[in-house]
PLY file of the C-alpha trace (Angstrom):
ply
format ascii 1.0
element vertex 322
property float x
property float y
property float z
element edge 321
property int vertex1
property int vertex2
end_header
196.06 -36.49 -37.30
194.14 -39.12 -39.41
194.74 -39.62 -43.13
192.77 -37.79 -45.59
189.79 -39.47 -47.32
189.49 -39.51 -50.99
185.68 -40.28 -51.16
184.64 -37.81 -48.63
186.67 -34.80 -50.43
189.24 -34.43 -47.65
192.85 -33.54 -48.32
195.98 -33.10 -46.60
195.96 -29.53 -44.92
192.05 -28.94 -45.62
189.65 -27.65 -42.83
188.44 -30.06 -40.65
184.74 -30.56 -41.39
181.74 -31.66 -39.19
179.22 -34.10 -40.17
176.96 -31.94 -41.97
180.26 -30.70 -44.42
180.57 -27.72 -42.93
183.98 -26.14 -41.35
184.66 -26.49 -37.73
185.00 -22.70 -36.24
187.71 -21.89 -33.95
185.05 -21.00 -31.08
183.68 -24.98 -31.82
187.18 -26.19 -31.22
187.87 -23.98 -27.93
184.29 -25.32 -26.54
185.32 -29.11 -27.45
188.57 -28.11 -25.74
187.20 -26.80 -22.32
185.01 -29.41 -21.57
181.57 -27.64 -21.71
178.83 -30.03 -22.10
176.47 -28.48 -24.87
172.71 -28.44 -24.14
170.54 -29.29 -27.46
167.40 -27.65 -25.71
168.86 -25.16 -23.41
166.96 -21.46 -23.15
169.59 -18.93 -25.05
169.69 -15.26 -25.74
167.67 -14.16 -28.79
170.13 -11.63 -29.57
173.35 -13.25 -30.68
175.65 -10.24 -30.44
175.19 -6.52 -29.43
173.00 -4.92 -26.75
170.70 -7.44 -24.78
168.88 -4.66 -22.31
166.75 -1.99 -24.09
164.89 -0.49 -21.12
166.18 1.69 -18.23
164.76 -1.33 -15.76
166.65 -4.10 -17.98
170.04 -2.00 -18.19
170.01 -1.32 -14.47
169.27 -4.96 -13.33
172.31 -5.67 -15.87
174.76 -3.31 -14.13
174.01 -5.07 -10.87
174.84 -8.80 -11.97
177.74 -7.43 -13.83
179.18 -5.52 -10.95
178.57 -8.41 -8.35
180.15 -11.09 -10.93
183.08 -9.35 -12.44
184.17 -8.68 -16.15
185.92 -11.90 -16.73
183.15 -14.12 -15.06
180.48 -11.91 -16.64
182.30 -12.47 -20.37
182.15 -16.23 -19.79
178.42 -15.96 -18.46
177.63 -14.18 -21.39
178.94 -16.71 -23.57
177.11 -19.48 -21.80
173.84 -17.62 -22.10
174.30 -17.03 -25.74
175.12 -20.87 -26.24
171.87 -22.01 -24.47
173.51 -23.66 -21.40
170.59 -22.59 -19.02
168.66 -25.72 -18.82
165.77 -23.89 -16.63
165.04 -20.44 -15.16
162.39 -19.67 -13.02
161.16 -16.45 -11.63
159.47 -16.64 -7.88
158.91 -14.33 -5.16
162.12 -12.94 -4.42
164.26 -15.20 -6.26
165.36 -16.53 -9.87
166.21 -20.15 -9.59
168.19 -21.70 -12.44
169.65 -24.80 -13.52
172.96 -24.10 -15.60
174.93 -26.94 -17.63
179.19 -26.25 -17.23
181.59 -28.99 -17.14
180.06 -31.35 -15.08
178.28 -34.12 -15.62
174.54 -32.18 -13.99
173.79 -28.90 -14.36
174.44 -26.22 -11.53
171.73 -25.09 -9.20
171.99 -21.47 -9.36
170.21 -18.76 -8.07
170.03 -15.02 -7.46
168.42 -13.78 -4.54
166.66 -10.06 -4.06
163.90 -10.70 -1.67
160.33 -9.67 -2.14
157.91 -6.98 -0.55
155.74 -7.98 2.13
151.93 -8.41 2.32
151.89 -5.03 4.06
154.22 -3.41 1.58
151.74 -4.74 -1.30
149.05 -3.16 0.57
150.18 0.22 0.67
151.56 -0.07 -2.86
148.58 -1.14 -4.31
146.55 1.66 -2.27
148.89 4.47 -3.74
148.59 3.00 -7.23
144.60 2.97 -7.27
144.96 6.67 -6.90
145.90 7.30 -10.33
144.15 5.51 -13.42
147.48 5.42 -15.34
148.88 2.75 -13.37
146.00 0.48 -14.46
146.08 1.41 -17.96
149.79 1.05 -18.42
149.63 -2.79 -16.66
147.02 -3.73 -19.23
149.20 -2.89 -21.87
151.49 -5.07 -20.33
154.18 -1.68 -19.76
155.81 -0.78 -16.69
154.13 2.85 -15.68
156.62 5.40 -15.71
156.14 6.76 -11.98
156.76 3.33 -10.16
160.27 4.13 -8.92
158.61 7.65 -7.41
156.05 5.99 -5.67
157.82 3.13 -4.34
160.51 5.59 -3.28
157.71 7.95 -1.14
156.82 4.60 0.26
160.48 3.87 0.99
160.93 0.80 -1.36
162.83 0.39 -4.73
162.09 -1.72 -7.76
165.49 -3.29 -8.14
168.00 -3.53 -5.12
169.72 -0.05 -4.53
173.27 -2.46 -4.90
174.62 -5.28 -6.16
175.69 -6.20 -2.11
171.72 -6.46 -1.43
171.74 -9.32 -3.89
172.48 -13.03 -3.08
173.99 -14.85 -5.64
174.69 -19.16 -5.36
175.96 -21.87 -7.28
176.91 -25.28 -6.60
179.92 -25.27 -8.83
183.34 -25.28 -7.51
183.90 -21.51 -8.15
184.53 -19.25 -5.45
182.15 -16.20 -5.31
179.54 -15.26 -8.12
180.45 -17.25 -10.90
179.55 -17.52 -14.75
176.26 -19.69 -14.12
174.87 -16.47 -12.17
176.19 -14.50 -14.84
174.32 -16.32 -17.53
171.22 -16.41 -15.88
171.13 -12.66 -14.83
171.82 -11.80 -18.81
168.91 -14.31 -19.66
166.75 -12.44 -17.30
168.01 -9.13 -18.56
166.49 -10.01 -22.04
163.15 -11.59 -20.82
162.80 -7.81 -18.42
163.10 -5.88 -21.70
160.60 -8.12 -23.67
158.11 -8.09 -20.45
159.03 -5.60 -17.82
156.09 -6.92 -15.69
158.22 -9.73 -14.68
160.05 -8.02 -11.85
156.45 -7.79 -10.05
156.49 -11.44 -9.92
160.53 -11.57 -8.94
158.88 -8.93 -6.00
156.25 -11.33 -4.98
152.88 -10.81 -6.90
152.32 -11.76 -10.44
151.18 -9.19 -13.07
147.79 -10.74 -13.53
147.22 -10.86 -9.74
148.23 -7.46 -9.34
146.14 -6.31 -11.88
143.05 -7.70 -10.40
144.03 -6.06 -7.06
144.51 -2.88 -8.29
140.90 -3.10 -10.41
139.07 -4.13 -7.07
141.26 -0.72 -5.13
140.10 1.59 -7.71
136.19 0.14 -7.77
136.10 0.17 -3.92
137.86 4.01 -4.18
134.90 4.85 -6.73
131.66 3.17 -5.30
132.22 2.01 -1.89
133.32 -1.62 -0.40
129.74 -2.75 -1.38
130.15 -2.06 -5.67
133.42 -3.59 -5.56
132.17 -7.25 -6.86
133.46 -10.14 -6.29
134.57 -12.64 -8.95
131.47 -13.63 -11.32
132.77 -17.12 -11.70
132.22 -17.53 -7.67
128.38 -18.39 -6.95
126.92 -16.23 -4.56
125.45 -17.46 -1.17
121.51 -17.69 -2.30
118.64 -19.75 -0.67
117.49 -22.47 -3.23
114.25 -22.18 -4.53
111.76 -25.25 -3.96
110.93 -27.53 -7.00
108.19 -26.33 -9.04
106.19 -29.59 -8.56
106.20 -28.76 -4.87
104.37 -25.29 -4.99
101.88 -25.70 -7.63
99.15 -25.18 -5.26
100.18 -21.95 -4.59
101.67 -20.91 -7.64
99.35 -18.48 -9.28
98.43 -17.09 -5.72
99.50 -13.62 -4.60
102.79 -13.60 -1.96
101.19 -13.24 1.90
100.13 -9.91 2.86
99.59 -8.67 -0.53
96.19 -7.78 -2.00
95.52 -9.25 -5.49
95.67 -5.85 -7.32
99.13 -5.18 -5.42
102.23 -6.25 -7.45
105.20 -7.87 -5.59
108.56 -6.12 -5.83
110.48 -7.55 -8.82
113.04 -10.17 -8.29
116.73 -9.33 -7.47
118.83 -10.04 -11.16
121.87 -12.23 -10.77
124.75 -10.41 -11.57
126.81 -10.86 -14.80
124.31 -14.20 -15.50
125.69 -14.09 -18.68
129.30 -14.22 -17.80
128.05 -17.14 -15.86
126.40 -18.88 -18.02
129.46 -18.77 -20.48
131.96 -20.10 -18.16
135.68 -19.30 -18.06
137.40 -17.67 -21.22
138.95 -20.09 -23.37
141.60 -17.88 -24.37
144.83 -17.95 -22.62
146.41 -14.81 -21.60
148.41 -12.69 -18.87
145.07 -10.96 -17.41
141.49 -12.56 -16.80
139.21 -11.58 -19.28
135.56 -12.69 -17.34
136.98 -10.15 -14.44
137.99 -7.51 -16.54
134.40 -8.06 -19.07
132.54 -7.91 -15.63
134.56 -4.44 -14.71
133.22 -3.10 -17.85
129.70 -4.23 -17.38
129.42 -2.74 -14.09
130.66 0.55 -15.30
128.43 0.50 -18.46
125.30 -0.78 -16.07
125.87 2.46 -13.73
126.29 4.75 -16.85
122.86 3.80 -18.07
121.02 4.42 -14.96
122.69 7.85 -14.65
121.14 8.48 -18.44
117.73 6.84 -17.23
117.50 8.87 -14.37
118.44 12.45 -16.06
115.97 11.31 -18.72
113.07 10.73 -16.42
114.10 13.98 -14.68
113.86 15.97 -17.56
110.42 14.26 -18.95
108.92 15.21 -15.14
110.19 18.98 -16.09
108.34 18.87 -19.14
105.34 17.66 -17.97
105.36 20.13 -15.10
105.10 22.75 -17.75
0 1
1 2
2 3
3 4
4 5
5 6
6 7
7 8
8 9
9 10
10 11
11 12
12 13
13 14
14 15
15 16
16 17
17 18
18 19
19 20
20 21
21 22
22 23
23 24
24 25
25 26
26 27
27 28
28 29
29 30
30 31
31 32
32 33
33 34
34 35
35 36
36 37
37 38
38 39
39 40
40 41
41 42
42 43
43 44
44 45
45 46
46 47
47 48
48 49
49 50
50 51
51 52
52 53
53 54
54 55
55 56
56 57
57 58
58 59
59 60
60 61
61 62
62 63
63 64
64 65
65 66
66 67
67 68
68 69
69 70
70 71
71 72
72 73
73 74
74 75
75 76
76 77
77 78
78 79
79 80
80 81
81 82
82 83
83 84
84 85
85 86
86 87
87 88
88 89
89 90
90 91
91 92
92 93
93 94
94 95
95 96
96 97
97 98
98 99
99 100
100 101
101 102
102 103
103 104
104 105
105 106
106 107
107 108
108 109
109 110
110 111
111 112
112 113
113 114
114 115
115 116
116 117
117 118
118 119
119 120
120 121
121 122
122 123
123 124
124 125
125 126
126 127
127 128
128 129
129 130
130 131
131 132
132 133
133 134
134 135
135 136
136 137
137 138
138 139
139 140
140 141
141 142
142 143
143 144
144 145
145 146
146 147
147 148
148 149
149 150
150 151
151 152
152 153
153 154
154 155
155 156
156 157
157 158
158 159
159 160
160 161
161 162
162 163
163 164
164 165
165 166
166 167
167 168
168 169
169 170
170 171
171 172
172 173
173 174
174 175
175 176
176 177
177 178
178 179
179 180
180 181
181 182
182 183
183 184
184 185
185 186
186 187
187 188
188 189
189 190
190 191
191 192
192 193
193 194
194 195
195 196
196 197
197 198
198 199
199 200
200 201
201 202
202 203
203 204
204 205
205 206
206 207
207 208
208 209
209 210
210 211
211 212
212 213
213 214
214 215
215 216
216 217
217 218
218 219
219 220
220 221
221 222
222 223
223 224
224 225
225 226
226 227
227 228
228 229
229 230
230 231
231 232
232 233
233 234
234 235
235 236
236 237
237 238
238 239
239 240
240 241
241 242
242 243
243 244
244 245
245 246
246 247
247 248
248 249
249 250
250 251
251 252
252 253
253 254
254 255
255 256
256 257
257 258
258 259
259 260
260 261
261 262
262 263
263 264
264 265
265 266
266 267
267 268
268 269
269 270
270 271
271 272
272 273
273 274
274 275
275 276
276 277
277 278
278 279
279 280
280 281
281 282
282 283
283 284
284 285
285 286
286 287
287 288
288 289
289 290
290 291
291 292
292 293
293 294
294 295
295 296
296 297
297 298
298 299
299 300
300 301
301 302
302 303
303 304
304 305
305 306
306 307
307 308
308 309
309 310
310 311
311 312
312 313
313 314
314 315
315 316
316 317
317 318
318 319
319 320
320 321
């Protein structure tokens, strides 16, 4: 032990202090002793203590991870997650991919694989969801529909793996079997699921914004048929390009061929969603496509307006007949 420094206020027997003048805790000494390399910009749990999972979905996920890893490694993984030892975490189709810093010079490559639904399975899921408006409403609110597990069970699927043996866990560290690094990313994803339960759809192969888009289209097809299920308004439709005005000045004021002077030509067909096309992509960044949602709203309003107009014309005709 070094001698006391009178200028710094140290004295024999006094607690060791860090560069900021605060006593080093026992936990800090332990971290230094076990050789753990700290990460300054790591991702850490927001909850410093207490319960991490706050929903049935996140609780079940956490139980699967803890059962697969074991009590001792789970405790160490929780410590790693609270310290911010996770350098990166990516949610991909069927897999969590992460880098976790331990005692080695470089972070460990770590992952948890649960598998994703096939394209055919997603088609059946979306078709089943399109039958009830509550699924679309819940997704728009960023919530997991309550009947999702029942719907998937009817299709022979589950939202989460049925048991821990169905999950493949891997890490580049020297520990045999599921390790603390795997547990760390399991805890972090638990907290993320609590705040954003729709991440489970990304893990199963389809991000929530894409699922919302496909579900909206499926409901439009159910309600009005395939022709009425509009395409993305930002994608220009195939149209014949009109000739330049200078090229048709000689016939500009003449009626179209086959039409008499007093006969009016049919009204031109309007371009769908002209205002949205003119405004372009929305500058607002969010989980769901704002332009597509507005296009659906405009279509619904226009359809209802036509219905009201037709009703008014029928009522007016009945009055005239009387």
